[in-house]
Backbone as a printed PyTorch tensor [residue, N CA C, xyz], in Angstrom:
tensor([[[  0.8400,  -1.1890,   0.0000],
         [  0.0000,   0.0000,   0.0000],
         [  0.8790,   1.2440,   0.0000]],

        [[  0.5200,   2.1530,  -0.8610],
         [  1.3020,   3.3790,  -1.0120],
         [  1.0390,   4.3380,   0.1480]],

        [[  2.1010,   5.0350,   0.5350],
         [  2.0000,   6.0970,   1.5350],
         [  2.5300,   7.3750,   0.9000]],

        [[  2.0070,   8.4920,   1.3750],
         [  2.4460,   9.7640,   0.8320],
         [  2.5680,  10.7810,   1.9590]],

        [[  3.7020,  11.4650,   1.9980],
         [  3.8790,  12.5600,   2.9500],
         [  3.1750,  13.7830,   2.3740]],

        [[  2.3150,  14.3800,   3.1690],
         [  1.5260,  15.5310,   2.7320],
         [  2.0550,  16.7870,   3.4350]],

        [[  2.6060,  17.7000,   2.6240],
         [  3.1340,  18.9580,   3.1700],
         [  2.4140,  20.1720,   2.5990]],

        [[  1.6050,  19.9390,   1.5440],
         [  0.8010,  21.0150,   0.9610],
         [ -0.5780,  20.4490,   0.6570]],

        [[ -1.4960,  21.3080,   0.3530],
         [ -2.9120,  20.9380,   0.1880],
         [ -3.1130,  19.7340,  -0.7350]],

        [[ -3.7910,  18.7230,  -0.2440],
         [ -4.1050,  17.5000,  -0.9800],
         [ -5.5230,  17.6190,  -1.5300]],

        [[ -5.6630,  17.4770,  -2.8460],
         [ -6.9810,  17.6210,  -3.4780],
         [ -7.8460,  16.3840,  -3.2190]],

        [[ -9.1230,  16.5330,  -3.4670],
         [-10.0530,  15.4070,  -3.3240],
         [ -9.6980,  14.2780,  -4.2870]],

        [[ -9.2490,  14.6500,  -5.4820],
         [ -8.8750,  13.6370,  -6.4760],
         [ -7.6810,  12.8140,  -5.9890]],

        [[ -6.6860,  13.4780,  -5.4760],
         [ -5.4970,  12.7940,  -4.9490],
         [ -5.8760,  11.9200,  -3.7590]],

        [[ -6.7400,  12.4430,  -2.9190],
         [ -7.2140,  11.6980,  -1.7550],
         [ -7.9820,  10.4550,  -2.1830]],

        [[ -8.8270,  10.5880,  -3.2090],
         [ -9.5910,   9.4440,  -3.7230],
         [ -8.6620,   8.3750,  -4.2880]],

        [[ -7.5890,   8.7910,  -4.9640],
         [ -6.6070,   7.8380,  -5.4880],
         [ -5.9370,   7.0680,  -4.3560]],

        [[ -5.5320,   7.7860,  -3.3170],
         [ -4.9080,   7.1280,  -2.1620],
         [ -5.8730,   6.1640,  -1.4960]],

        [[ -7.1110,   6.5780,  -1.3450],
         [ -8.1160,   5.7210,  -0.7200],
         [ -8.3200,   4.4490,  -1.5400]],

        [[ -8.3980,   4.5970,  -2.8570],
         [ -8.6150,   3.4460,  -3.7390],
         [ -7.4700,   2.4490,  -3.6390]],

        [[ -6.2560,   2.9470,  -3.4210],
         [ -5.0830,   2.0850,  -3.3030],
         [ -4.9510,   1.4810,  -1.9070]],

        [[ -5.7360,   1.9330,  -0.9760],
         [ -5.6300,   1.4670,   0.3970],
         [ -6.8980,   0.7300,   0.8150]],

        [[ -7.7540,   1.3500,   1.5990],
         [ -8.9270,   0.6820,   2.1410],
         [-10.2380,   1.0870,   1.4860]],

        [[-10.1930,   1.7620,   0.3700],
         [-11.4060,   2.1360,  -0.3530],
         [-12.0120,   3.4440,   0.1030]],

        [[-12.6750,   3.4440,   1.2440],
         [-13.3060,   4.6750,   1.7430],
         [-12.6380,   5.1910,   3.0120]],

        [[-11.5810,   4.5340,   3.4380],
         [-10.8700,   4.9470,   4.6460],
         [ -9.3750,   4.9410,   4.3610]],

        [[ -8.6880,   5.9380,   4.9040],
         [ -7.2370,   6.0410,   4.7620],
         [ -6.6380,   6.1840,   6.1530]],

        [[ -5.6030,   5.4100,   6.4360],
         [ -4.8820,   5.5780,   7.6990],
         [ -3.9690,   6.7830,   7.5560]],

        [[ -3.7920,   7.4910,   8.6500],
         [ -2.9340,   8.6650,   8.6250],
         [ -2.1820,   8.8360,   9.9220]],

        [[ -1.0710,   9.5480,   9.8310],
         [ -0.2770,   9.9160,  11.0040],
         [  0.0670,  11.3870,  10.8430]],

        [[ -0.2020,  12.1480,  11.8670],
         [  0.0780,  13.5840,  11.8320],
         [  1.2230,  13.9090,  12.7880]],

        [[  2.1130,  14.7720,  12.3290],
         [  3.1880,  15.3080,  13.1580],
         [  2.7190,  16.6750,  13.6260]],

        [[  2.3020,  16.7600,  14.8820],
         [  1.7410,  18.0080,  15.3940],
         [  2.8150,  19.0630,  15.6300]],

        [[  4.0730,  18.6600,  15.6410],
         [  5.1630,  19.6150,  15.8060],
         [  5.5640,  20.2890,  14.5020]],

        [[  5.5340,  19.5260,  13.4150],
         [  5.9710,  20.0390,  12.1120],
         [  4.8030,  20.3420,  11.1760]],

        [[  3.5840,  20.0180,  11.5820],
         [  2.3740,  20.2590,  10.7760],
         [  2.4390,  19.5860,   9.4090]],

        [[  2.8510,  18.3250,   9.4090],
         [  2.8350,  17.4960,   8.2060],
         [  2.1260,  16.1980,   8.5560]],

        [[  1.7540,  15.4320,   7.5250],
         [  1.1350,  14.1480,   7.8070],
         [  1.4680,  13.1530,   6.7160]],

        [[  1.2440,  11.8930,   7.0480],
         [  1.3620,  10.7980,   6.0940],
         [ -0.0210,  10.2100,   5.9270]],

        [[ -0.3920,   9.9610,   4.6780],
         [ -1.6420,   9.2710,   4.3900],
         [ -1.3150,   7.9910,   3.6480]],

        [[ -2.0390,   6.9230,   3.9840],
         [ -1.8680,   5.6410,   3.3120],
         [ -1.0960,   4.6590,   4.1660]],

        [[ -0.8570,   3.5090,   3.5820],
         [ -0.1480,   2.4490,   4.2790],
         [ -1.1030,   1.4730,   4.9310]],

        [[ -0.5850,   0.3050,   5.2100],
         [ -1.4030,  -0.7380,   5.8240],
         [ -1.6180,  -0.5010,   7.3130]],

        [[ -0.5660,  -0.0240,   7.9810],
         [ -0.6160,   0.2110,   9.4250],
         [ -0.2190,   1.6490,   9.7340]],

        [[ -0.7330,   2.1810,  10.8260],
         [ -0.3110,   3.5070,  11.2630],
         [  1.1900,   3.5130,  11.5260]],

        [[  1.7120,   2.4020,  12.0040],
         [  3.1420,   2.2920,  12.3000],
         [  3.9920,   2.5110,  11.0490]],

        [[  3.4620,   2.1850,   9.8690],
         [  4.1940,   2.4240,   8.6230],
         [  4.3920,   3.9190,   8.3940]],

        [[  3.3340,   4.6760,   8.5700],
         [  3.4230,   6.1290,   8.4220],
         [  4.2940,   6.7520,   9.4910]],

        [[  4.1760,   6.2260,  10.7040],
         [  5.0030,   6.7000,  11.8150],
         [  6.4840,   6.5170,  11.4750]],

        [[  6.8450,   5.3420,  10.9610],
         [  8.2360,   5.0500,  10.6110],
         [  8.7380,   6.0020,   9.5190]],

        [[  7.9030,   6.2730,   8.5300],
         [  8.2870,   7.1770,   7.4480],
         [  8.5690,   8.5800,   7.9820]],

        [[  7.7370,   9.0580,   8.8830],
         [  7.9600,  10.3900,   9.4580],
         [  9.1820,  10.4190,  10.3700]],

        [[  9.4100,   9.3530,  11.1190],
         [ 10.5900,   9.2970,  11.9900],
         [ 11.8750,   9.3630,  11.1700]],

        [[ 11.9200,   8.6490,  10.0560],
         [ 13.0850,   8.6850,   9.1710],
         [ 13.2910,  10.1000,   8.6300]],

        [[ 12.2010,  10.8170,   8.4430],
         [ 12.2650,  12.1830,   7.9250],
         [ 12.5670,  13.2440,   8.9650]],

        [[ 12.8020,  12.8330,  10.2160],
         [ 13.2070,  13.7890,  11.2440],
         [ 12.1470,  14.1630,  12.2600]],

        [[ 10.9850,  13.5370,  12.2140],
         [  9.9390,  13.8360,  13.2000],
         [ 10.3110,  13.2790,  14.5690]],

        [[  9.7700,  13.8820,  15.6060],
         [  9.9550,  13.4130,  16.9750],
         [  8.8020,  12.4790,  17.3470]],

        [[  9.1150,  11.3570,  17.9620],
         [  8.1180,  10.3550,  18.3290],
         [  6.9450,  10.9580,  19.0990]],

        [[  7.2330,  11.8290,  20.0490],
         [  6.1800,  12.4000,  20.8940],
         [  5.1740,  13.2480,  20.1110]],

        [[  5.5310,  13.6580,  18.8950],
         [  4.6630,  14.5160,  18.0850],
         [  3.7870,  13.7410,  17.0980]],

        [[  3.9360,  12.4240,  17.0250],
         [  3.2380,  11.6280,  16.0190],
         [  2.0110,  10.9450,  16.6010]],

        [[  0.8780,  11.1610,  15.9390],
         [ -0.3950,  10.6080,  16.4010],
         [ -1.1790,  10.0570,  15.2130]],

        [[ -1.7830,   8.9010,  15.4090],
         [ -2.5050,   8.2290,  14.3360],
         [ -3.9840,   8.5540,  14.3040]],

        [[ -4.5480,   8.4520,  13.1060],
         [ -5.9760,   8.6870,  12.8960],
         [ -6.4220,   7.9130,  11.6630]],

        [[ -7.7220,   7.8120,  11.4890],
         [ -8.3210,   7.2700,  10.2700],
         [ -9.1660,   8.3660,   9.6550]],

        [[ -9.0600,   8.5180,   8.3410],
         [ -9.8360,   9.5080,   7.6170],
         [-10.8630,   8.7610,   6.7660]],

        [[-12.1330,   9.0380,   7.0110],
         [-13.2240,   8.3590,   6.3160],
         [-13.7440,   9.2510,   5.1930]],

        [[-13.5730,   8.7760,   3.9770],
         [-14.0360,   9.5040,   2.7880],
         [-15.5630,   9.5400,   2.7800]],

        [[-16.1150,  10.6080,   2.2490],
         [-17.5580,  10.7090,   2.0870],
         [-18.3060,  11.1740,   3.3250]],

        [[-17.6090,  11.3420,   4.4290],
         [-18.2670,  11.8580,   5.6320],
         [-18.0570,  13.3610,   5.7050]],

        [[-18.9340,  14.0330,   6.4390],
         [-18.7880,  15.4670,   6.6500],
         [-17.4400,  15.7680,   7.2940]],

        [[-16.9510,  16.9630,   7.0540],
         [-15.6490,  17.3690,   7.5630],
         [-15.5290,  17.1530,   9.0730]],

        [[-16.5880,  17.4310,   9.8080],
         [-16.5520,  17.2840,  11.2710],
         [-16.5720,  15.8330,  11.7320]],

        [[-16.9940,  14.9190,  10.8480],
         [-17.1320,  13.5020,  11.2310],
         [-16.1270,  12.5890,  10.5420]],

        [[-15.2660,  13.1320,   9.6960],
         [-14.4000,  12.2680,   8.8930],
         [-13.1940,  11.7060,   9.6230]],

        [[-12.8180,  12.2820,  10.7580],
         [-11.6420,  11.7960,  11.4810],
         [-12.0190,  10.8980,  12.6490]],

        [[-11.2740,   9.8260,  12.7720],
         [-11.3900,   8.9040,  13.8990],
         [-10.0040,   8.8790,  14.5380]],

        [[ -9.9110,   9.2660,  15.7740],
         [ -8.6280,   9.4530,  16.4440],
         [ -8.1600,   8.1670,  17.1340]],

        [[ -8.1530,   7.0640,  16.3970],
         [ -7.8520,   5.7540,  16.9590],
         [ -6.7110,   5.0920,  16.2000]],

        [[ -5.6930,   4.6310,  16.9390],
         [ -4.5660,   3.9100,  16.3450],
         [ -3.7460,   3.2750,  17.4660]],

        [[ -3.1480,   2.1340,  17.1690],
         [ -2.2870,   1.4840,  18.1660],
         [ -1.1200,   2.3860,  18.5670]],

        [[ -0.6150,   3.1980,  17.6360],
         [  0.5340,   4.0520,  17.9720],
         [  0.1670,   5.1400,  18.9740]],

        [[ -1.1300,   5.3210,  19.2380],
         [ -1.5630,   6.3490,  20.1920],
         [ -1.4820,   5.8820,  21.6400]],

        [[ -1.2320,   4.6070,  21.8750],
         [ -1.1110,   4.1170,  23.2490],
         [  0.2260,   4.5890,  23.7930]],

        [[  0.1720,   5.5950,  24.6720],
         [  1.3840,   6.2150,  25.2120],
         [  1.1860,   6.5950,  26.6650]],

        [[  1.2690,   5.6470,  27.5580],
         [  1.0620,   5.9540,  28.9710],
         [  1.9680,   7.0720,  29.4960]],

        [[  3.2040,   7.1330,  29.0310],
         [  4.1120,   8.1750,  29.5500],
         [  3.7000,   9.5710,  29.1050]],

        [[  2.8710,   9.6500,  28.0510],
         [  2.3410,  10.9330,  27.6010],
         [  0.8940,  11.1220,  28.0510]],

        [[  0.4230,  10.2380,  28.9110],
         [ -0.9160,  10.3680,  29.4660],
         [ -2.0240,   9.8210,  28.5890]],

        [[ -1.6740,   9.0950,  27.5280],
         [ -2.6940,   8.5130,  26.6530],
         [ -2.6230,   6.9970,  26.7830]],

        [[ -3.5790,   6.4220,  27.5000],
         [ -3.5370,   5.0010,  27.8300],
         [ -4.4110,   4.1200,  26.9330]],

        [[ -4.9700,   4.6950,  25.8720],
         [ -5.8330,   3.8950,  24.9980],
         [ -5.4890,   4.1520,  23.5340]],

        [[ -6.1660,   3.4330,  22.6550],
         [ -5.9870,   3.6180,  21.2130],
         [ -6.4430,   4.9980,  20.7600]],

        [[ -7.4130,   5.5370,  21.4600],
         [ -8.0170,   6.8080,  21.0860],
         [ -7.2840,   7.9740,  21.7440]],

        [[ -7.0620,   9.0440,  20.9870],
         [ -6.4560,  10.2560,  21.5390],
         [ -7.4550,  10.8620,  22.5170]],

        [[ -7.0600,  10.9470,  23.7790],
         [ -7.9790,  11.3870,  24.8310],
         [ -8.0190,  12.9160,  24.9990]],

        [[ -6.9230,  13.5840,  24.7680],
         [ -6.8010,  15.0170,  25.0150],
         [ -7.5510,  15.8240,  23.9500]],

        [[ -8.5920,  16.5560,  24.3340],
         [ -9.3560,  17.3490,  23.3600],
         [ -8.4970,  18.4140,  22.6620]],

        [[ -7.5430,  18.9820,  23.3720],
         [ -6.6610,  19.9820,  22.7670],
         [ -5.7860,  19.3780,  21.6820]],

        [[ -5.2790,  18.1740,  21.9230],
         [ -4.4720,  17.4790,  20.9290],
         [ -5.3280,  17.1020,  19.7230]],

        [[ -6.5410,  16.6520,  19.9710],
         [ -7.4620,  16.3410,  18.8670],
         [ -7.7030,  17.5750,  18.0020]],

        [[ -7.8690,  18.7050,  18.6520],
         [ -8.1150,  19.9530,  17.9290],
         [ -6.8990,  20.3140,  17.0660]],

        [[ -5.6810,  20.1460,  17.5990],
         [ -4.4590,  20.4100,  16.8220],
         [ -4.3650,  19.4670,  15.6350]],

        [[ -4.6610,  18.1860,  15.8660],
         [ -4.6290,  17.1990,  14.7900],
         [ -5.6230,  17.5790,  13.6960]],

        [[ -6.8450,  17.8880,  14.1010],
         [ -7.8910,  18.2510,  13.1460],
         [ -7.5090,  19.4990,  12.3450]],

        [[ -6.9330,  20.4780,  13.0030],
         [ -6.5480,  21.7180,  12.3130],
         [ -5.4980,  21.4380,  11.2370]],

        [[ -4.5380,  20.5780,  11.5330],
         [ -3.4960,  20.2470,  10.5550],
         [ -4.0930,  19.4620,   9.3920]],

        [[ -4.9060,  18.4610,   9.7090],
         [ -5.5360,  17.6680,   8.6490],
         [ -6.4320,  18.5590,   7.7860]],

        [[ -7.2380,  19.4090,   8.4030],
         [ -8.1390,  20.2810,   7.6560],
         [ -7.3600,  21.2560,   6.7610]],

        [[ -6.1860,  21.6970,   7.2310],
         [ -5.3700,  22.6190,   6.4330],
         [ -4.7390,  21.9100,   5.2340]],

        [[ -4.4510,  20.6210,   5.3620],
         [ -3.7220,  19.9110,   4.3070],
         [ -4.5920,  19.0090,   3.4360]],

        [[ -5.7880,  18.6840,   3.8980],
         [ -6.6550,  17.7620,   3.1490],
         [ -7.9540,  18.4600,   2.7990]],

        [[ -8.2220,  18.5620,   1.5080],
         [ -9.4330,  19.2300,   1.0130],
         [-10.6880,  18.5300,   1.4710]]])
């Protein structure tokens, strides 16, 4: 499954292509809240995490999500991924618990994904 680092606005057409190559109507993603970039695609969130780490991202800044195509902008993100289990950062479940962090993630995704 193809992954793509997103640093500038991703069009709906590009997003649809990535979705078709991955899970159809859902794309896994990892956002770097420190650098305001993200990875879309891949089989596992850990794949995107690894790609960003190689590119210089800090582990503490990487958080996983699922983007559901065809849903309203407010409902398209699911803040769930195995890479989000981080007890030392206060996140003890798959889901991002901190509303402020969710808001930062959403703002970055909304800025980069049409």
